[in-house]
N, C-alpha and C positions, 0 to 999 in steps of 0.2 A: 657496832661492836656486839650488840645483842644477837645479831644474826650470825656472828662468826663461828660459834660452835656447830650450828647447822650446816653452814657452808663447808666447813672442814670435813664433817662427817659424810656429807653427800657428794662432795666434789673430789676429794683426794683419792678415794678408791677408783673413781671413774678415770682418773688420769694416770693411775699407777700401772707400770709394767716393768719387766726386767728381762733383757735379752739373755742373761746368764742363768735364769731360773729354768727348772725342768719344764714348767709351763709358763711361757713368756707373759701371759696375761692373767689366766685364771688363778694361779697359785699366789702371785703377789697381791692381787686384789682381795683374795680371801684373807691373807695375813694382815694387810693393813686395815681391812674392814673389822676383823675381830679385835685388833688392837684399839681402834677408835671406839668400838662398842664398849669395851672394858673401861676406857677413859670416861665415856658418858655415864656409865653405871656408877663410877666413883663420884662423879659430879652430882648425880641424882641422889646418891646416898647421903650427901651433906644436907639435903633438904629434910632428912628424917632425924638429924642429930638431936633436935629439940623434942622429939616424941618421947614422952616419959613411959608410955605403956604400949607394949606390942600386943595387939589383939590378934592372936593366931587364928581364931575362928573367922574373923572377917577376912583375913588373908587367904584362908582356904576356900572361902566362898567367892573369891575374886575370879572372874571368867578366865583371865590369862593363866592363873595357876591351875584352874580346873582343866584347861586345855593341855597345858604342857606336861603336867606331872605324869599322866598315863603314858604319853609318848616317850618321855625320858625313861620311865620305869621299864617299858617293854624293850626299848632299844638297849638298855643296860643289861637286861636279862639275857639277851642274845649272846653276850660275851661268854657265858658259862656253857652254852651249847655249840658255839661256832668253832670250826677248825681254823679260823683266820682271826685270831684274837688281836693281832697287831692292827689289822684293818679296822676291827671294831673299836679298839682303843682310840685310834686316830679319828675315826668318824664321830665318836662320842664327844670328843673335845669340841668339835665344831657345833654339834647339835646342842651341847650344853650352853655354849656361848650364845647361840641363837635363841635358846629358850630363856636364858637370863635377860637377853635384850628385850624379848617380847614382854616378860613380866615386869622388868624394871622400867621400860618405857611406858607401859600402860599404867603403872603405879605412879611414876615420877613426873612425867610430862603432863602439863595441862592441855585440854583440848585445843585451845587457841595456839599453843606452841606446836602441836602436831600439825595443825592446819598450815601454820607458817612453814614448817618443814616441807610439806608437799609443794607449796608454791616455789620454794627455793630449789626443789628437785629439778625444775626446768633449767636452772643455770648450767649444770654439767650436761644435761640432756641436749641442750642447744649447742653447747661446745662440741660434743661428740658428733652431732648432726652436721655441723658446718665442716668439721674435719672429714667426715665421711663423704660429704658432697664434693669437697675439693679433691679428695682421693679418687672418687669415681670418675671425675672428669680430668684426671691426671694433671691437675694444677698444683698439687702437693704430693710428693712421694714420701709417705711416712716411713715405709719399710721397703727393703729390696727383696723381691720375690724371685725365686729360682724356678726354672721350668715354666711350662705353659699352664697358667692358672686361669680359671674362669673368672669373669669380672665379679661374680657374686662371692666367690671364695676369697678374692683379694680385697673385698670391701670390709676392712677391719676397723677403721677409725682407731680409737684407742680402747675399744671394747674387746677385741681379740678375735672376732669371727662374725659372720653374717647373722647367725641366730642370736649371739650374745648382744649385738648391737640392736637388732630389731626388738628382741624381748625387753631390753632395757628401756627402749623408747615408748613402749606401749602405755605404761602407767603415766609418764609425763604427757602423752597425748590425751589421756583422759583428764589429767589435771588442767591442761590448757583449755579444754572444753568447759570444765567446771569454772575456771577463772573467767572465761569468756562470758558465761551466763551471769556471773556475779559482778561484772564490771559495769559501772553506771555511765561512764563517759565514752564517747565515740572513739577517741584516740586510743583508749585502753583496749576497746574491743578490736580495733584494727591491728593493734600490736599482738594481741592474743591470736587473732586469725592468722597473721603472718607466721607466728611461732608454730601454730598447729599445722599450717601448710607445709612448713619445712620438715616437721617431724613425720608427717604422713608420707611426704615424698621420699625421704630417706628410708623409711620402712618399706616402701614399695620397691626402692632400688635393691634392697637386700633380697627380695623375692622369697622371704620366709613366710610361707602360707599360714602356718599356725599363728604367727604374730599378727598377720593381716586379718585373719579370721577373728582372733581374739579382740583386736581393736574395733572391728566393725560391730561385732555382737555386743561388746561391752558399751560401745557408744550408743547403740540402740537402747540398751538398758538405762544408761545415764539420762538420755533425753526423754525416755518414757516417764521417768520420775519428774523431770523438770517441766515438760510441756503439758498444757491442758489436753484433755482427751480429744477435743474438737480440732486440735492442731497436730495430731499425730501423723496426718498425711504429709505434713512438711518434713517430718523425720524420715519417712520412707523415701520421699523425693530427694532429700539432702544426701542420705547415705547412698542412694542409687547414683546420684550425680558424681559424688566423690569417687565411688568405685569405678565408674565409667571413665572419669578423667585419669585416674591412676593407671588404668589399663592402656588408655590411649597415649598418655604422656610418657609412660615407661615401657618402651618396646620390649625389653627383656622379660618383663613381667607378663606381657601378652603372650610371648612365645612359650614361657614356662607354663602358663595356664593351658595353652593349646596342647602342649606335650602331656600334661596330666590328664586332660580329657581323653586324648588318644589312648593313653595307657589304661585308663579305666574302661574304655570301650573294648579294648582287646583282652581285658581280664588280667593284666599284669599288675596284680595288686601289690606285690612286694616291691616292684619297681616304682609303682605309683607312690609308695610310702618310703622310697629311698632306703629300702632294706630294713625298715623298722620292725617288720614281722619277725626278723631274727632276734631282736631284743625282746620282743613280747613273748615269743615262743620259749626262749631260754628262761625268762622270768617265771613263766608258768611251770616249766620243768623243775625249777628250783623249789617252787611252792609244793609241787607234787612230791618231791623227794624229802622236803623238810616242812611238813604241813603246819606244825605248831609254832616253832620258833624261827623258822627261816634259816638262811645261811649265815646270818649275822649282819649287824648294821655296818654298811660300807663295804661288804664283802661280795657284792654282785660282780664286780670286775674280776675278782679272784676265782669265782666259780663259773664264769662265762665259758672258759675253755672246756671244762668238763661237760657242761650242758651241751655245748655245740657238738662235741665228739659223740655224746650219747644220742643226740637227735639225728645226727648224720648216719649213725649205724642203724637207726630206725627208718632211714630213707627220707627224712625230712629235707627238702631242698633249701639251700641258703643263697642269699643274694650274691652273685658272683662279681658284681661291679663294686663291691664294698672296698673303700680305700684302705681300711684297717682290718686286720684279721680278727679283731675282738671288739666288743662293745664295752665301754667304760660305764655307761648308764643304759637302762632299759628303754629310754625314750618314752617313758610313761611313768609318772610319779606314783600312781596307784599300784601298778604292777611291780614297781621296784620295792615299794613297801611290802607287798605280798611276798616277794622273793626274799627280802632281807629280814623281815620281822614275822613272817608267817601269818597264820590266822589271828593270832593275838594282836599283831600289828594292824591288821585290817580292822579289828574291833576298836583299837585305840584311835585309828584314823576316823572311823565313823563317829566315835565319841567327839573327837575334835571338831569335825564338821557340824555335828549337832550343837556344840557349844557356840560356834560362830553363827549358825542359823538362828538359834534362840536369841542371841544378842541382837542380831539384825531385826528380828521380829519385835523385840522389846523397843528398839528405837523407832520402828514403824508405828507401834501402838502409842508411843509417847509423843508423836507429832501432833501439833495443834492444827486447828483449821486454817490458820493464817500464820504459818511459820516457814517462810521460804528458805531461810538460812539452814535450818536443821534438815529440811527436805533435800537441799542441795548436798549437804554432807552425807546423808543417807544414800543419795544417788551415786556419789563418788565411791562410797564404800561397796555398794552392791555391784557397780560396774567394774571396780577393781578386782573383786573376787571372781566375777564372771570371766574376765580376761585371764586371770591366773588359772582358773579351772580349764579353760580351753587350751591354753598353751601346755598345761601339764598332761593333757591327753596324748600329745605327740612329741613332747620334748622334755627337758629336765630343768625348768627355770629355777626350782628350789635348790638345785645343786650348784648354781652360779652365784657367788657372793654379790656380784655387781647387780644382779637381777633380784636376788632373794631378799636382801635387807630392806630395800624400799617397800616390798610387800610385807615384811615383818613390821615395818613402821605403820603400814595400813592396818594390819591386824591389831597392833597395839592400840590404835585409835578406835577400832571397832569394839575391842574388848574392854574399853573403859566403861565403868558402870554408868548406866543411863542416869541414875540419881546418885549423888554422893553417899557412899556407905558410911556406917559407923566404923570407928577404929582408926587404922593407920591413915587412910586417904583423907578422912574428914579432919583429923587432927593436924596432918601435914598441910592441908589446904588452909586451915585456920592460922 
C-alpha cells in the first residue's frame, strides 16, 4: 500500500490513451499526468500542516525554487509581447504545473522515497516494452493502421510513437543498470539483466537514434562512476558488445544505420536529420525576428508557417519528404527556448543548467571515501541528465508528458539540498 501512490503516478499516464482525443496519446497523457501531479502536491502539502513558521528565506535558497522562478518569470513575460497569447496562456499552465511538481517533490519527498519511485518506474516501462515487442512481431494488434506504414512508425505500444516509446525507456534502462549494480544476490542480478535486455532490445526496434545514443553515452557515464579506474576497459568492451549485438540482432536498425552513413557520405544532411534542419532554421529565424522576448511560450507552432514562407522566399531549401507541412516543435529544446523566449530565455536556461551543475558538484564534493550508495545515486543523476541532454539536441523529450515527468522526478531528486537546511525542510523532517 505504501507503493500505491507511486505506482499510480508512474503507471497510469503510461497506459492512458483516447481514440477520440485530438491527439490519441500525447494529450490524454498530459492531462492525466498533470491531474496526478496536483494530487501528489495536495498530499505533500499535508506534511507541512504542523509547520508553525514559514521561513521564506530558506525557501528562496532552495535549488528547485532558484531554478524554476526565472524560467516561469521569463515565460510569463512573453505573454505581453507575443501575438499568440492563447498559445502562451495554454503553455504557461503546463509549465506552471511542471514547476510546482519540481519544487513540491523536491521539498516534500524524502530521498529514499524518490529512490523508490525510480525503481517502480520499471513497472510501466516493462509493460510498454512487452506490448511493443508483441506488437512488432504481430502477436498482438493493439491498433488498426491504415495504409502502408513502416514497421518503425507502427511500433507504438501504448506510448504513441517510436520516439515516445524509445525516449520513455531510456531512463528506466539506466535505472535497471543502477539496480543491477546495487543488487547483492545472483537471482536479483539475473532479473535486472533480463529487464535491461528487454528495454535495450525494444529501444533498438524503434530505431530512434537519439534515444540509442542517449542510452549508450549515459550508460558510459553511469559505469564510469561505479567502476574502479582499472576496470574501465570492461565498460568499453561491454558497451561495444551491446552495440554490436543490437545491430546484428535487429536487422532494421542495421539498414537504418547504413542508410544514415550513405546520406552523410553524400552530404544530404537534411535528409540525414529527417528534415530537422527545417525546424532549426525556423527557430533561428524566429530568434532573429524577436531577439529579446521571442515569439511567446508555446507559440513556435503558430509562427512556423510565417518563418517557413519567409525562408523560402530567401531561397532556403526545405525537406520535400516531410510528412507534415509544419513543425509543431523545433526538434531541439535549446533552439525552441531561443525561438519562444528569446535571449532572456536563453539566459534563464543557462541559469537553470548552472543550478543543476552546482548541485551535482556539491553532491560530488560531499561523497565520502567509502560511500558506494551515494556514489551510485550521483551516477544515476549524472547519467540521467546526460541522456536528457543528448535527446534534447535532436528531439523534444520535455514536450512529452510521458517522458518529461520522470525526468522532473530526477531533477527533484538532484535539487534536494545535500545537507538538510534550516526552515521548512528541517522542521517538516522533524
